[in-house]
FITI-727680 format. One line per field, with one value per residue (C-alpha): residue number from 1; z, y, x; residue in one letter. Coordinates in steps of 0.25 Angstrom, whole numbers, plus 5000, padded with zeros to 4 digits. Example, Ala and Ser with C-alpha at 12.3 -4.5 7.8 and 13.67 -1.06 7.14 Angstrom:
// residues 2
nr	(1,2)
Z	(5031,5029)
Y	(4982,4996)
X	(5049,5055)
rest	(a,s)
***
This chain:
// residues 462
nr	(1,2,3,4,5,6,7,8,9,10,11,12,13,14,15,16,17,18,19,20,21,22,23,24,25,26,27,28,29,30,31,32,33,34,35,36,37,38,39,40,41,42,43,44,45,46,47,48,49,50,51,52,53,54,55,56,57,58,59,60,61,62,63,64,65,66,67,68,69,70,71,72,73,74,75,76,77,78,79,80,81,82,83,84,85,86,87,88,89,90,91,92,93,94,95,96,97,98,99,100,101,102,103,104,105,106,107,108,109,110,111,112,113,114,115,116,117,118,119,120,121,122,123,124,125,126,127,128,129,130,131,132,133,134,135,136,137,138,139,140,141,142,143,144,145,146,147,148,149,150,151,152,153,154,155,156,157,158,159,160,161,162,163,164,165,166,167,168,169,170,171,172,173,174,175,176,177,178,179,180,181,182,183,184,185,186,187,188,189,190,191,192,193,194,195,196,197,198,199,200,201,202,203,204,205,206,207,208,209,210,211,212,213,214,215,216,217,218,219,220,221,222,223,224,225,226,227,228,229,230,231,232,233,234,235,236,237,238,239,240,241,242,243,244,245,246,247,248,249,250,251,252,253,254,255,256,257,258,259,260,261,262,263,264,265,266,267,268,269,270,271,272,273,274,275,276,277,278,279,280,281,282,283,284,285,286,287,288,289,290,291,292,293,294,295,296,297,298,299,300,301,302,303,304,305,306,307,308,309,310,311,312,313,314,315,316,317,318,319,320,321,322,323,324,325,326,327,328,329,330,331,332,333,334,335,336,337,338,339,340,341,342,343,344,345,346,347,348,349,350,351,352,353,354,355,356,357,358,359,360,361,362,363,364,365,366,367,368,369,370,371,372,373,374,375,376,377,378,379,380,381,382,383,384,385,386,387,388,389,390,391,392,393,394,395,396,397,398,399,400,401,402,403,404,405,406,407,408,409,410,411,412,413,414,415,416,417,418,419,420,421,422,423,424,425,426,427,428,429,430,431,432,433,434,435,436,437,438,439,440,441,442,443,444,445,446,447,448,449,450,451,452,453,454,455,456,457,458,459,460,461,462)
Z	(5000,4996,4997,4990,4983,4981,4971,4963,4948,4941,4931,4917,4906,4894,4885,4896,4896,4881,4880,4890,4883,4869,4876,4880,4866,4860,4869,4861,4848,4840,4841,4835,4821,4823,4828,4816,4806,4814,4812,4797,4796,4802,4792,4780,4784,4785,4771,4765,4771,4765,4751,4753,4755,4743,4733,4738,4737,4746,4741,4747,4760,4761,4759,4769,4780,4778,4783,4795,4797,4797,4808,4816,4814,4819,4832,4833,4832,4843,4852,4849,4854,4867,4870,4869,4880,4889,4899,4904,4916,4926,4919,4905,4909,4895,4890,4880,4867,4864,4861,4849,4844,4848,4839,4827,4828,4829,4818,4808,4812,4810,4796,4793,4797,4788,4777,4780,4780,4766,4761,4765,4759,4746,4746,4746,4736,4726,4726,4723,4718,4721,4712,4716,4715,4712,4715,4728,4727,4722,4732,4744,4740,4739,4752,4759,4753,4756,4771,4773,4768,4775,4788,4787,4782,4792,4805,4811,4816,4824,4827,4813,4807,4816,4813,4798,4798,4808,4803,4791,4777,4770,4757,4751,4756,4750,4737,4736,4741,4729,4720,4726,4725,4710,4709,4717,4708,4697,4705,4717,4723,4727,4737,4748,4747,4744,4751,4760,4762,4761,4772,4773,4776,4764,4755,4758,4756,4743,4738,4743,4735,4723,4723,4725,4713,4704,4709,4705,4691,4688,4693,4685,4672,4672,4684,4690,4704,4708,4709,4721,4728,4724,4728,4742,4743,4739,4750,4760,4758,4758,4771,4777,4772,4777,4791,4794,4796,4806,4813,4815,4820,4830,4834,4837,4845,4854,4856,4862,4852,4849,4836,4826,4821,4835,4839,4834,4841,4854,4853,4851,4863,4872,4868,4872,4885,4888,4887,4897,4909,4921,4912,4912,4904,4897,4897,4896,4886,4879,4870,4864,4856,4866,4856,4842,4843,4858,4863,4877,4883,4896,4899,4911,4913,4922,4927,4936,4951,4952,4940,4943,4940,4937,4928,4920,4919,4914,4903,4899,4898,4890,4880,4878,4879,4865,4859,4871,4876,4887,4894,4907,4912,4923,4930,4939,4944,4942,4953,4955,4957,4960,4963,4977,4979,4992,4994,5006,5020,5020,5007,5013,5026,5019,5008,5018,5026,5035,5031,5042,5046,5055,5051,5064,5063,5070,5083,5089,5103,5106,5100,5106,5098,5085,5076,5071,5058,5054,5064,5067,5080,5082,5089,5085,5084,5074,5059,5051,5046,5033,5031,5036,5036,5038,5049,5057,5072,5085,5084,5072,5072,5065,5051,5048,5034,5027,5017,5007,4994,4989,4990,4993,4983,4986,5000,5004,5001,4992,4980,4976,4985,4999,5006,5020,5020,5028,5039,5042,5053,5049,5052,5043,5029,5019,5006,4992,4994,4979,4977,4988,4992,5007,5018,5022,5034,5042,5049,5042,5054,5064,5074,5077,5090,5092,5088,5076,5063,5054,5043,5052,5059,5072,5076,5076,5089,5093)
Y	(5000,5013,5028,5032,5044,5049,5061,5055,5057,5044,5042,5044,5033,5036,5038,5047,5056,5056,5060,5071,5077,5076,5084,5094,5096,5096,5108,5117,5122,5121,5106,5106,5107,5096,5087,5090,5087,5075,5070,5073,5066,5053,5054,5056,5045,5035,5039,5038,5025,5019,5025,5019,5005,5007,5012,5002,5013,5013,5027,5033,5025,5032,5045,5042,5040,5055,5058,5049,5057,5070,5064,5062,5076,5081,5073,5079,5093,5089,5085,5098,5105,5096,5099,5114,5113,5104,5110,5103,5094,5088,5075,5082,5094,5098,5097,5089,5094,5081,5075,5083,5078,5064,5065,5070,5059,5049,5055,5055,5041,5035,5042,5035,5022,5024,5027,5014,5006,5012,5008,4994,4992,4999,4988,4977,4984,4984,4969,4968,4981,4982,4990,5004,5011,5025,5029,5036,5037,5052,5056,5050,5058,5071,5069,5065,5077,5087,5083,5082,5096,5102,5096,5100,5114,5117,5111,5117,5105,5112,5099,5094,5108,5110,5096,5098,5110,5106,5092,5089,5089,5076,5072,5076,5090,5091,5086,5095,5107,5105,5105,5117,5125,5122,5126,5139,5143,5143,5148,5156,5158,5143,5145,5149,5135,5125,5131,5129,5116,5111,5105,5090,5086,5094,5089,5075,5076,5083,5072,5061,5066,5068,5054,5049,5057,5051,5037,5040,5045,5033,5023,5029,5030,5017,5009,5009,5005,5004,5019,5019,5011,5020,5032,5026,5024,5038,5043,5034,5039,5054,5051,5045,5055,5067,5061,5056,5069,5073,5060,5062,5076,5073,5061,5069,5078,5066,5062,5076,5080,5094,5099,5101,5115,5121,5115,5127,5137,5129,5129,5144,5146,5137,5145,5158,5152,5147,5161,5167,5174,5164,5151,5142,5130,5125,5109,5098,5106,5098,5103,5095,5098,5096,5098,5105,5118,5118,5115,5110,5109,5109,5114,5115,5128,5129,5144,5151,5151,5166,5166,5168,5155,5162,5172,5161,5153,5165,5168,5153,5151,5164,5160,5146,5149,5155,5140,5131,5132,5122,5124,5118,5125,5120,5130,5126,5134,5130,5121,5121,5106,5105,5092,5090,5088,5079,5067,5059,5064,5075,5081,5080,5087,5098,5100,5099,5112,5119,5133,5139,5132,5137,5135,5136,5142,5137,5144,5146,5143,5152,5160,5151,5139,5146,5143,5157,5150,5144,5151,5138,5130,5122,5110,5097,5089,5100,5096,5104,5118,5118,5133,5140,5154,5162,5153,5159,5163,5162,5173,5168,5166,5154,5157,5156,5150,5151,5141,5151,5143,5131,5120,5122,5117,5106,5107,5116,5129,5139,5145,5159,5171,5168,5173,5171,5182,5192,5182,5179,5186,5200,5194,5182,5182,5172,5170,5168,5156,5155,5152,5142,5131,5132,5143,5150,5160,5168,5180,5192,5197,5186,5191,5181,5175,5183,5196,5198,5203,5193,5194,5188,5175,5172,5161,5148,5141,5130)
X	(5000,5006,5002,4989,4990,4976,4978,4990,4989,4989,5001,4998,5001,5010,4998,4992,5004,5005,4990,4993,5004,4997,4985,4996,5001,4987,4983,4992,4985,4998,4997,4983,4989,4999,4988,4979,4991,4993,4979,4979,4993,4987,4975,4985,4994,4983,4978,4992,4995,4982,4986,5000,4993,4984,4994,5005,5015,5027,5031,5018,5021,5035,5028,5017,5028,5031,5017,5019,5032,5024,5015,5028,5032,5019,5020,5034,5028,5018,5030,5037,5025,5024,5039,5036,5025,5033,5044,5056,5054,5064,5064,5066,5075,5078,5063,5057,5063,5070,5056,5056,5069,5065,5052,5059,5069,5058,5050,5062,5067,5053,5052,5066,5061,5049,5058,5066,5053,5050,5064,5062,5048,5053,5065,5054,5046,5057,5057,5042,5036,5021,5011,5008,4994,4995,4981,4983,4998,4998,4987,4994,5007,5000,4992,5005,5013,5002,5001,5016,5019,5007,5011,5026,5022,5011,5016,5028,5036,5047,5056,5056,5058,5071,5076,5074,5083,5093,5096,5105,5099,5094,5099,5085,5086,5100,5096,5084,5093,5103,5091,5085,5098,5098,5083,5085,5096,5086,5074,5080,5066,5065,5077,5067,5060,5071,5083,5090,5084,5069,5061,5065,5050,5044,5055,5053,5038,5040,5050,5041,5029,5038,5043,5028,5024,5035,5030,5016,5020,5029,5019,5008,5016,5024,5019,5033,5030,5044,5045,5036,5046,5057,5049,5047,5062,5065,5055,5060,5075,5070,5063,5075,5085,5076,5073,5087,5094,5083,5084,5099,5097,5087,5095,5107,5098,5093,5108,5111,5122,5126,5121,5132,5127,5129,5142,5150,5141,5142,5157,5157,5148,5157,5169,5162,5158,5173,5178,5168,5173,5176,5174,5186,5180,5168,5167,5157,5149,5137,5127,5115,5102,5091,5080,5078,5084,5088,5102,5106,5119,5128,5142,5151,5159,5171,5173,5183,5182,5179,5169,5154,5146,5133,5139,5147,5135,5126,5137,5138,5123,5122,5132,5127,5112,5112,5114,5110,5096,5098,5111,5117,5130,5138,5147,5158,5170,5185,5191,5206,5209,5224,5231,5236,5251,5249,5240,5236,5233,5243,5237,5223,5227,5234,5222,5211,5215,5204,5199,5208,5221,5233,5247,5255,5269,5281,5284,5298,5300,5312,5323,5333,5329,5331,5342,5348,5352,5338,5329,5322,5320,5333,5327,5334,5321,5315,5316,5325,5319,5314,5317,5329,5324,5311,5306,5294,5297,5290,5280,5272,5257,5251,5246,5231,5229,5216,5211,5205,5209,5201,5212,5227,5236,5246,5250,5238,5246,5241,5249,5250,5247,5245,5233,5238,5249,5240,5239,5253,5261,5267,5281,5279,5283,5277,5285,5278,5269,5267,5282,5284,5274,5278,5276,5289,5288,5298,5302,5308,5315,5319,5330,5341,5344,5356,5350,5358,5353,5345,5355,5366,5365,5370,5380,5373,5370,5378)
rest	(m,g,t,i,h,l,f,r,k,p,q,r,s,f,f,g,k,l,l,h,e,f,r,l,v,a,a,d,r,r,s,w,k,i,l,l,f,g,a,i,n,l,i,c,t,a,f,l,l,m,w,c,s,s,t,n,s,i,a,l,t,a,y,t,y,l,t,i,f,d,l,f,s,l,i,t,c,l,i,s,y,w,v,m,m,r,k,p,s,p,v,y,s,f,g,f,e,r,l,e,v,l,a,v,f,a,s,t,v,l,a,q,l,g,a,l,f,i,l,k,e,s,a,e,r,f,l,e,q,p,e,i,h,t,g,r,l,l,v,g,t,f,v,a,l,s,f,n,l,f,t,m,l,s,v,r,n,k,p,f,a,y,v,s,e,a,a,s,t,s,w,l,q,e,h,v,a,d,l,s,r,s,l,c,g,i,i,p,g,l,s,s,i,f,l,p,r,m,n,p,f,v,l,i,d,l,a,g,a,f,a,l,c,i,t,y,m,l,i,e,i,n,n,y,f,a,v,d,t,a,s,a,i,a,i,a,l,m,t,f,g,t,m,y,p,m,s,v,y,s,g,k,v,l,l,q,t,t,p,p,h,v,i,g,q,l,d,k,l,i,r,e,v,s,t,l,d,g,v,l,e,v,r,n,e,h,f,w,t,l,g,f,g,s,l,a,g,s,v,h,v,r,i,r,r,d,a,n,e,q,m,v,l,a,h,v,t,n,r,l,y,t,l,v,s,t,l,t,v,q,i,f,k,d,d,w,n,r,p,a,l,l,s,g,p,v,a,a,s,v,l,n,l,p,d,h,h,v,v,p,m,p,l,l,k,g,s,d,e,l,n,p,v,t,s,t,p,a,k,p,s,s,p,p,p,e,f,s,f,n,t,p,g,k,n,v,n,p,v,l,l,l,n,t,q,a,r,p,y,g,l,g,l,n,h,g,h,s,p,y,s,s,l,l,h,p,g,l,r,v,p,g,i,g,a,t,q,g,f,r,t,g,y,a,n,l,p,s,r,s,g,m,n,n,n,r,l,g,p,p,r,p)
***
């Protein structure tokens, strides 16, 4: 027995969620035209498939597959409207723009699979060519052409319009572009229609209808039924060649690759960011296409210790935002990681110094125990002095050292200018620490035992 939730909402099934999202899209008036064209498309496709069966023409079947592709393009347009209505969620932080890319990729791949099926059927028909009835062949051609052109020109399909311009040109577009240049050289007024390149969907509709018209004339004149199979192969090859560049482009977007046409611009922006004030290094940069027309990226920026993080972040974002709409910038300051010269417990005890530590100076118990030659205690048990001159006296206070630096270097001593000079005793002189790695202290005016001048040394004690 578990807890009974009286007002808990029941979980929707998959079809329930799909119906809910469809109602959300249908509430927008812009989608009404798409739904109307989708209903007309279903009716036209049903009639065309029946005419394909009655005429026994595989060329008309290949051309009917373009009408089915139009239905997929209308579904893609509905998905585009749905994506614009949805906002990013914690699960999908980048939004739902990649669904448009997935819909375009699926539509083009299905069109290519249909073309491969036509090629297989055409290869079988070459062995045994059936008789073709031309009663409804020409009617079906004009019905399909009219509906395809009316759909392509009336409905603004944003995903397919972007892909058709961004993807590489197909072999059909290249050949038509060559013919258009020759034709525009004779009639310059046609350059606005045929150049720089035609819409690939309109071009394949016109080329397929032209092939079916030739098929109809040759069958009516000479009963040459094999031309139907040849026309089906031509339409299938044109379909495959037109859809393949779009599949490649959308597939690269799904693989999160960097678009080739923006690599130069991104390199220029990265060089500009690396020259900003406070920026030391730009690394781990990665940019990819999130959706059609939107670029996402992430970059790590290493800055100086004294640089302002928010200021550098604002400048970097301002430079890259002109090209990258969704940007993630990781700012981290420079860290001076220097290798330690010691290892083991001694290094640990030296490097782990407290914030304030006292270094006691050696005290001299009496002037009678000083050696006038070395000015150091002359006990037999004491180790030999390390320095012969400038040794501290007996009235020296302990030196208070502050750990103001991040990490001592080597033996825990800082190099360069010493910040502790103001804390030393007025009579204590500290030579340049940057030149030597050890402290050397001493008195400037230390009287000798015999009261003589410091420049002269008294006789040594026996």
